[in-house]
N, CA, C and O of each residue as an XYZ file, in Angstrom:
272
protein
N     171.815    145.779     62.258
C     171.906    146.479     63.519
C     173.232    146.101     64.160
O     173.541    144.915     64.277
N     174.011    147.072     64.571
C     175.306    146.801     65.168
C     175.296    146.994     66.675
O     176.267    146.641     67.345
N     174.228    147.543     67.220
C     174.166    147.753     68.651
C     174.038    146.409     69.367
O     173.323    145.515     68.914
N     174.745    146.284     70.492
C     174.713    145.042     71.251
C     174.127    145.300     72.627
O     174.249    146.393     73.181
N     173.500    144.288     73.157
C     173.013    144.330     74.528
C     174.133    143.840     75.418
O     174.611    142.717     75.258
N     174.556    144.669     76.354
C     175.604    144.305     77.299
C     174.936    144.078     78.653
O     174.244    144.957     79.168
N     175.148    142.897     79.223
C     174.545    142.537     80.501
C     175.648    142.334     81.519
O     176.597    141.586     81.283
N     175.518    143.004     82.651
C     176.493    142.864     83.719
C     176.130    141.653     84.568
O     174.982    141.515     84.991
N     177.092    140.778     84.820
C     176.867    139.585     85.632
C     176.520    139.981     87.062
O     176.917    141.044     87.538
N     175.778    139.118     87.736
C     175.339    139.361     89.104
C     175.568    138.098     89.910
O     175.010    137.049     89.591
N     176.381    138.184     90.949
C     176.672    137.023     91.775
C     175.690    136.844     92.929
O     175.803    135.875     93.680
N     174.738    137.747     93.086
C     173.756    137.661     94.162
C     172.540    136.886     93.679
O     171.822    137.331     92.783
N     172.318    135.734     94.276
C     171.187    134.899     93.896
C     169.985    135.254     94.761
O     170.065    135.207     95.988
N     168.888    135.604     94.135
C     167.647    135.869     94.851
C     166.923    134.545     95.086
O     167.037    133.619     94.283
N     166.197    134.464     96.161
C     165.399    133.267     96.456
C     164.009    133.461     95.877
O     163.481    134.573     95.865
N     163.428    132.387     95.405
C     162.074    132.443     94.878
C     162.061    132.284     93.370
O     163.090    132.398     92.703
N     160.892    132.023     92.860
C     160.736    131.765     91.439
C     159.580    132.573     90.880
O     158.561    132.757     91.545
N     159.739    133.048     89.675
C     158.679    133.704     88.926
C     158.620    133.047     87.564
O     159.650    132.889     86.909
N     157.430    132.661     87.123
C     157.335    131.973     85.829
C     157.570    132.913     84.652
O     157.196    134.085     84.683
N     158.192    132.372     83.625
C     158.364    133.066     82.355
C     157.752    132.145     81.305
O     158.223    131.023     81.117
N     156.717    132.604     80.625
C     156.008    131.746     79.676
C     156.470    132.025     78.251
O     156.012    132.963     77.599
N     157.387    131.185     77.791
C     157.933    131.265     76.443
C     158.075    129.833     75.930
O     157.909    128.879     76.690
N     158.384    129.684     74.634
C     158.515    128.319     74.122
C     159.757    127.657     74.720
O     160.646    128.324     75.249
N     159.792    126.342     74.621
C     160.831    125.552     75.277
C     162.238    125.908     74.810
O     163.163    125.937     75.621
N     162.415    126.176     73.527
C     163.752    126.498     73.010
C     164.259    127.817     73.601
O     165.419    127.907     74.004
N     163.407    128.828     73.654
C     163.818    130.111     74.238
C     164.017    129.989     75.745
O     164.896    130.640     76.311
N     163.217    129.172     76.386
C     163.369    128.964     77.825
C     164.734    128.363     78.132
O     165.395    128.774     79.086
N     165.154    127.401     77.334
C     166.458    126.773     77.538
C     167.585    127.784     77.323
O     168.550    127.809     78.087
N     167.467    128.612     76.291
C     168.486    129.643     76.049
C     168.535    130.633     77.206
O     169.614    131.035     77.642
N     167.369    131.024     77.697
C     167.297    131.961     78.814
C     167.921    131.345     80.061
O     168.635    132.026     80.797
N     167.660    130.074     80.300
C     168.228    129.367     81.446
C     169.750    129.310     81.356
O     170.440    129.509     82.356
N     170.276    129.041     80.159
C     171.725    128.989     79.972
C     172.355    130.372     80.168
O     173.408    130.489     80.794
N     171.718    131.411     79.639
C     172.229    132.770     79.821
C     172.173    133.187     81.290
O     173.078    133.859     81.784
N     171.122    132.792     81.974
C     171.006    133.108     83.397
C     172.145    132.449     84.181
O     172.743    133.077     85.054
N     172.438    131.207     83.875
C     173.526    130.510     84.552
C     174.875    131.160     84.247
O     175.732    131.256     85.125
N     175.063    131.601     83.017
C     176.342    132.203     82.607
C     176.556    133.585     83.204
O     177.695    133.994     83.428
N     175.465    134.312     83.466
C     175.587    135.684     83.960
C     175.351    135.828     85.450
O     175.724    136.842     86.041
N     174.734    134.824     86.070
C     174.399    134.943     87.486
C     173.141    135.750     87.725
O     172.770    136.000     88.872
N     172.479    136.162     86.651
C     171.226    136.900     86.783
C     170.070    135.925     86.887
O     170.134    134.817     86.355
N     169.019    136.332     87.568
C     167.824    135.506     87.588
C     167.204    135.527     86.197
O     167.431    136.455     85.420
N     166.432    134.513     85.893
C     165.750    134.486     84.596
C     164.836    135.701     84.453
O     164.705    136.251     83.359
N     164.210    136.119     85.538
C     163.328    137.289     85.497
C     164.107    138.545     85.135
O     163.710    139.283     84.233
N     165.224    138.795     85.839
C     166.026    139.990     85.547
C     166.561    139.956     84.119
O     166.539    140.962     83.410
N     167.035    138.802     83.716
C     167.583    138.657     82.379
C     166.498    138.898     81.322
O     166.722    139.626     80.354
N     165.325    138.285     81.509
C     164.220    138.472     80.565
C     163.805    139.937     80.505
O     163.522    140.454     79.424
N     163.764    140.607     81.646
C     163.410    142.032     81.658
C     164.422    142.855     80.879
O     164.040    143.743     80.117
N     165.712    142.573     81.061
C     166.746    143.326     80.337
C     166.658    143.064     78.841
O     166.780    143.988     78.037
N     166.450    141.818     78.470
C     166.328    141.479     77.052
C     165.105    142.153     76.434
O     165.187    142.707     75.338
N     163.979    142.107     77.132
C     162.762    142.738     76.614
C     162.900    144.247     76.528
O     162.468    144.852     75.547
N     163.496    144.864     77.540
C     163.693    146.310     77.516
C     164.546    146.719     76.323
O     164.221    147.681     75.627
N     165.640    145.991     76.082
C     166.497    146.285     74.938
C     165.730    146.120     73.636
O     165.804    146.970     72.748
N     164.993    145.020     73.530
C     164.240    144.758     72.294
C     163.202    145.843     72.045
O     163.072    146.325     70.920
N     162.473    146.228     73.064
C     161.440    147.255     72.908
C     162.071    148.601     72.551
O     161.565    149.316     71.686
N     163.179    148.947     73.219
C     163.846    150.228     72.946
C     164.424    150.293     71.535
O     164.590    151.383     70.988
N     164.731    149.143     70.940
C     165.356    149.111     69.619
C     164.433    148.543     68.542
O     164.889    148.153     67.467
N     163.160    148.500     68.831
C     162.170    147.917     67.938
C     161.787    148.868     66.812
O     161.586    150.062     67.035
N     161.690    148.341     65.632
C     161.161    149.076     64.485
C     160.004    148.247     63.925
O     160.201    147.107     63.506
N     158.816    148.811     63.919
C     157.652    148.109     63.391
C     157.492    148.484     61.930
O     157.446    149.663     61.579
N     157.408    147.472     61.085
C     157.228    147.694     59.656
C     155.828    147.268     59.258
O     155.217    146.403     59.886
N     155.338    147.889     58.208
C     154.027    147.528     57.707
C     154.056    146.107     57.159
O     155.094    145.606     56.726
N     152.893    145.476     57.189
C     152.780    144.133     56.621
C     152.853    144.216     55.099
O     152.889    145.308     54.532
N     152.873    143.071     54.450
C     152.983    143.035     52.995
C     151.835    143.754     52.305
O     151.992    144.269     51.197
N     150.665    143.790     52.968
C     149.522    144.496     52.365
C     149.533    145.993     52.695
O     148.612    146.712     52.307
N     150.557    146.468     53.401
C     150.708    147.880     53.681
C     149.900    148.387     54.857
O     149.816    149.596     55.076
N     149.311    147.492     55.609
C     148.465    147.882     56.734
C     149.124    147.552     58.063
O     149.873    146.582     58.178
N     148.833    148.375     59.065
C     149.223    148.084     60.438
C     147.967    147.703     61.205
O     146.890    148.212     60.892
N     148.064    146.838     62.185
C     146.890    146.499     62.990
C     146.404    147.724     63.770
O     147.193    148.586     64.159
N     145.131    147.776     63.980
C     144.583    148.913     64.738
C     144.743    148.719     66.211
O     144.339    149.577     66.994
């Protein structure tokens, strides 16, 4: 896949916190990206998820079945 996710930095810091429940390694990466872009972790996670969902291709499992 050659398409890239481009995120525009945001210098406006919102007050308040919203939890994001992911494993510790991804949380740390998200925190670093949030600091680098000025986006809140929530906004950044939403943009990442939206991109992933829009570019998602679901493949059949090795047994050729998809979950119902």
